[in-house]
N, C-alpha and C positions, 0 to 999 in steps of 0.2 A: 457333132462330136460323138463318136462311138465308144463302146466299152473297150475296144482294142486301143483307142486313143487314150482312154483313161488309164489303162493298165501300163501304158508306156509313157505316161506323163513325166516320170522321173526315171528314165532308163538306167541312170547310173546307180540308183538305189538297188534295182533288181540285179544288175550285173555284179554288184559288190556283195550280194548275198552269198554266204557260205552254204554249202550243202547241209541242210538241217538233219541231224541224226534222228533215228527212230527212238521213240520212248521205250525205255527198258523197264523191266518188272520192278526193280528197286525204286525207281522214280515214281512209278504208279502207286506203290504202297506209301512212299513218302508224301505224295500229294494227298493221300487219304488222311494224313494227320490233320489237315485243314478241316476236312469234313468231320473227323472224329471230335475235334474241338467244338464244332457247331452242334453235334449230337449231344455232347455232354451239357452244353449250355441250354439246350431245349428241355432237358430234364429239370433244370433249375426253374425255368419260367412256367412250364405247364405241368411239372411233376411235383413241385414244392410250393410255389407261390399260390397256385389255385387252391391247394389243400389247406394251407395256412389261412388264407383269406376267408374261405367258406366255412371251415370247421372251427378253427381257433379264434379268428377275429369276428366271426358271425356276420359277415357281409353277405347280402343276398347273392345267389348264384348268377342272376342276370347281370348285376352290376359288375361282379368279378369278371364274367365272361366278356362283357363289353370292354372293360378296361384292358384286359389282357389281349383282346383282339385288335385294339387300336393300331398296334404296330403292323398288323397284317394289311391294314387299309392304307398304309404308305406304299402299297404295291405299285401304283402308277410311277413311282420314282424308279422302279426297276427298269422300265423302258428307257427312262431318261439316263440312268446310270449306264445301262447297256450301250445306248447310242453314244454316250459321252466317252466310254472306254474304247469304243470303236474309233472315235474321231479325235479325241484329245488325250494324249499320253500324260500320265502323272508321274513325276520323278523319272521321266525318260522311258517309261514302259506303259503299254496299253492296259494291262490288267493288274500287275502286282501292286502298284501304288495305291489303287483303289481298295484292293484286298487288305493290305496292311493297315491303311488308315481306318478302314471300317472295323478291323479286328481290335485295334487299340481303343477306339471309342466305344465299341461293344462291351468290352470288359469293364470300362468305367461306368457306363450307363446302367448295366444290370445291378451293380452294387448300389448305385444311387436309388434305383427303383425299390430295393429292399428297405432302405432307410425311410423313404417316403411312405411306403406301405405301413410301417410301424406308426407313423404319424397319423395316418388314416384310422388305424385301429384304436390308438389312444384317444383321439378326438371323438370317435364313435362311442367309446366306453364312457367318457367323461361328459360329453356334451350332447350325445345323440345325433340325429340328423339335422344339424344346424349349418349355418353358413361356413363356419370354420371347417367342419367335416367335408362339406362340398368343395371348399377351397383346396384342401389337401388331396381330395379325390381328383380334382382337376389337375393338380400338379403331377399326380401319379400318371394320369392319362397323357399328359404332355411328355413325361419321361418315356413312356412306351411309344409315343409317336416318334420321338427322336431315335429310340431303339430300332424302330422299323426302318428309318432312313439309313442307319449304319449297316443294318442287316442287308438292305437292298444293295448298297454299294459293294460290300464284300462278297456276298454270295452270288450275285449276278455276274460280277467280274470273274469269279472263280469258275462258274459254269461255262462262261465264254472262253476262258483259258483252256478248258478241257477240249472244246471244239478246235481251238487254235493249234494245240500240240498233238492232236491225234489224227489218224487217217481212218478211212472207212473200214479197213481190214483189222484195226485194233481198237476201234472206238468202243465196241461193246465190252471188251475186256477191261478197258479203263473205267467205264461206267460201273461195271460189276465190282471192281476192286475198290474204287473210291467211295461208292455208296454203301458198300459193305462196311467200310471203315466208319461211315456215319452211324451205322447200327452198333458197331463196336463202341463208339463214343457214347451212345445212349446207354448201353449196358454198363460201361465203366462209370459213367456219370451216376447211374442209379445205384451202383455198388458203393461208390465213394459217398454219395449222399446218405445212403442207408447207414454206413458206418459212422459218419459224423453226426447223424441224427439219432443214433441208437439209444442215447440216454433220454430221449424225449418220448416218454410213454404216453398212453392214452390220457392219463390224468395229470400230465406234467403241467406246471404253471407256465404262464405266458413269458416270464423272464427267462426261464430255462429254454423255451422255444426260441426266443430272440437271440440268446447267446449262441446257440447251436447253428441257427440259420445264418447269422452274421458271419460266423467262422467259415461256413460252407461257401458263402458268396464272396469270400476273399480268396480262398484256396483254388477253387475250380476255375474261376475266370483267369487267374494267373497261369494255370496250366494250359488253358485254351489259347492264350496269347502266344505262349511258347510254341505250341503245336502249329499255329498259323504261320509263324515265321520260319520255323525249321522245315515245315512241309512244302513251302513254296519258294524259298530263296534260290535264285539262279535258274529256276525251271523255265520261265518265260524267255529269258535271254538265250538259252541254249536250244530249246525245242520248238518255240513258236514259229508257225508257218504263216502267221497273219499277214506279214508284210509282203509275202510272195503271192498269197491267194487273193488279197483284196485290193481292188482299185481304190477303195475309200481310204486305205492306209496312207496313200500318197496324195490325197486331196482332202485332208482333214478339215480345213477351214471352210469347205464348200458344202458340206452335208449338214442340213438342218434337222431339227426334231420333226418338223412337218414332213420332210422327205422320209424320215425313218418310219413315221406312222403310215405313210402311203405304201412303203415296202411291206409292212405287216399285213396290209389288206390286199396285197397283189394276187394272192391265191385264195380261192374259195375254201380250200382245204384247211388253211390256217384258222379260219373262223369256225369251221366245224370242229376241229380238234380243240380249239379254245373252249367251246361250250361243253364238250365232253369232259375236259379237265376240270371245269368248274363243278360239274355235278359229281364226278367221281371223287374229287378231293373233299368236297363238302360232305359227302357221305362217309368217306374214310376216316375223317378226323372229328366228326361231330361228338364223339365220346371223350375228346381230349380234356375238356373242362370239368367233366363229372366223374371220370374213372376213379381217381383217388378218393373223392368224397363218397363214391359208391362203395368202395372197399371199407372205408371207415364207418359208414352208417349202417350198411347192410351186413357186413361181416365183422364189424368191431375190430378193425385192424388199426394199430398205431401208425404214426407218420412214417417211421422207418420201414414198416412192412408195406405200406401203400406205395412208397417210393420204389421199393424193389419190384413192384408190378411192371415197371418200365423194363426191368431186366428180363422178365418172363416174355413179354411181347417182343422185346428187342432180340432175344435169342431166336425166336421164330422168324423175325424179319431178316436176321443175319443169314439164317439157313435158306430162307426164301430167295434172297438176293444172290447168295452164293451159288445156288443150283439153277436159278432161272437163266442166267446168261450162258451157262455152259451145257445145261441139259434140257430145260423146258423149251426155251425159245427156238433152238435149232431143230427141235422135233415138231413143235406145234406152230411156230411162227409168232411174230410179235402180237398181232391182233388177237389170235386165238388164245395165246397165253394170258393176255390182258382180260379176256372174257372169263377165263377160268378163275383168275384172281378176283374179279368182281363178284362172281358167284360164291366163291369160298368166303369172301369177306361177309357177304350177306348171311351165310350159314353161321359164321362165328358170332354175329350179333344176336341171332336167335338163341344160340347156346349161352350167351351172356345173360339173356333174360331168364332162361331156364335155370341157370345156376343160382340166381337170386331167389326165385320162387321156391326152389328146393333147399335153399340155404346150404349149398354144397360148395365149399371153398375149392375142392379139387377140380370140380367141373368149371368153376370160375377161372382158375388158372389155366386149365386145358383150353378153354375157349379163348383166353388171351393169347396163348401160344399159337393157336390156329389163326387168330386175327393177325398176329405178327407174321406168320408164314404167308398168309394171303396178301398182307400189305407189302411184303418183300417181292412177291410175284408181280403185283400191280405196279409197284414202284419201278422195278427194273424194266418191265415191259413198256411202261408208259414213257420212261426216260429214253429208251432206245428208239421208240416211235417218235418222240419229240425231236431227237437229234436228226432223224430222217427227214423231219419237217423243218429243218433249219438250214438256211442258205449260208454258205461259208463267207460270202461277200459281206454279210452284215450279221455275223454270229452274235455279237453283243446285243444288237437290237432284238433279234429273234429270241435269244435266251431271256432278255428282259421281258418280252411279251409272255413267254411261258411262265416265267417267275411271277408276272402280274396275275395270270390266271390262278396259279397255285396259291399265291398270297391272299387274293381276294376270297377264294374258296376257304382257305384256312381261317381267315378272319370271320367270315360268316358262319363257318362250322362251329367255332368256339361260341359265338353269340347264340346261334340257334340251339346248340346243346344246353347252354345255361338257361336260356329262356324256356326251352322245352321242359327242363327240370322244374322250374318255378311254376309253369303252367300245369304240369302234372301234379304238383303239390296242391294247387288250387282245385283241381278237378277231382282228385282222389285223396282219401284219408290215409291210404296205405303207401308208405314211402316207396316200396318196391314197384308199385304201379307207375309212380312218377319216373323212376329210373327206366322202367320198361318202355315208356314212351320215347325216351331219349335213344334207346337202342333200336327200336322198331323203325323209326324214321330213316336212318341211314341204310337199313337192310332193304327198304323199298327203293331208296335212291340208287343203290348199286345195281338193282335189276334194270332200272330205267337207263342207267348209264351205258349198259350193254347195247341198248337200242341205238343210242347216239353213236357209239363206236362203230357200228355196222356201216355208217355213212362215210367214215374216214377212208380216203384212198391216197396212199403215198405216191403211187405212180402218177396220178393226176397232178399232184403237187410238183413232182420232179419235171413233168412235161411242160408245165405252164409257168412255174414260179421264176425260173432263171431268166426266161425271155421277158417276163413282166417286170422283174427287177431291173434288167438291163434297160428297158424302155424308160422306166421312171428316172434312173440315173442319167440317162442321156438327155432327157427333157429338162431335169433340174440343173444339170451342170454345164449344159451347152452355153 
């Protein structure tokens, strides 16, 4: 059996396909609402919960980092959900059903996480580190594990949908718009959080903190759910080219997860890019778990002000994303743009260290803006390169693999950041030295990631992957 045989397995399905329209600008921005909601949600988990647990509930940073990172270690499920959305439609569609189901469960899970967090704090205050406290901490970890599963289902399917509905000539534009909206969501989430938490000052009591945070975690998730539905309703049915492009779409019950994993290793370049993503993202987000505590401890900022730090870096990221796809990449190319982004990120971490030692809030915020700008450059460039290293025949599987790399790196970055802070506290009596260690490590990591990037070759992938995937499918489905 050949690929041509596979693609003609159900010719009546292909013959009945209507001419699929091109994606218009309005729909691109509408799709961005889904990402905007995820951006706002990220502010809640890594912009509010980490600050409350470390500063207000006095939970050690390493424990906080490990707990928050657990959802990232559900990343292997991304490959499974990606392959599942390739082969098994949900509610009649390959992507939308998984996206909506994940969005509903996501909003419910994040509110549950807050309620369990208060139980951990109350038990720690009353009982100390006893079995009861460990029990509630275990429950909180379990909630974040489930949170990771629903994130995997929704975000992986959404990224695969982007591949399905776009073509090579407009894909970079779709990526630029949609991921710009992610940054808009982070900025909006930071502003809303700052407003709703404004009455929580540095000396505010725990009950005041609880009331404000509970209100925040009801209103924002509700907005996120609305954005998810409005942003994606009807898009897959009207614009998806998956059924035309993919032989797998017509042979859903014959593709196994084992086959999907073979497809992922069909090209040497996928492994190289996988390792690059791990190191780059590990370095890029190592500061996530400690940035708000850094602002609170070193610069004496209240919760509302440290939450607004996300808006500062978010504005830089929005500008970075908005300019990269239209100005930087066309002039420098994807790989060179990515190298510049990695170098600029390293510089921003050095400036973050300098701002702390000089106690200069203006330099601190300027460094954050530069970090956001560099993050936008690296995000857009790496996403564009990632989609170049994605085979249309198995888009969900490939997107799941890239999501796996990103999520594993994000999880380890959170843990390493928190652990580095606690290690720094043990080694140094000066808090700034501890935070300086956290920012120095990713600066070094960004330089090393440039070395790995030099080995990535898109042409080699394109030359070898298609034939390799065809051979695997012929062997598995014959």
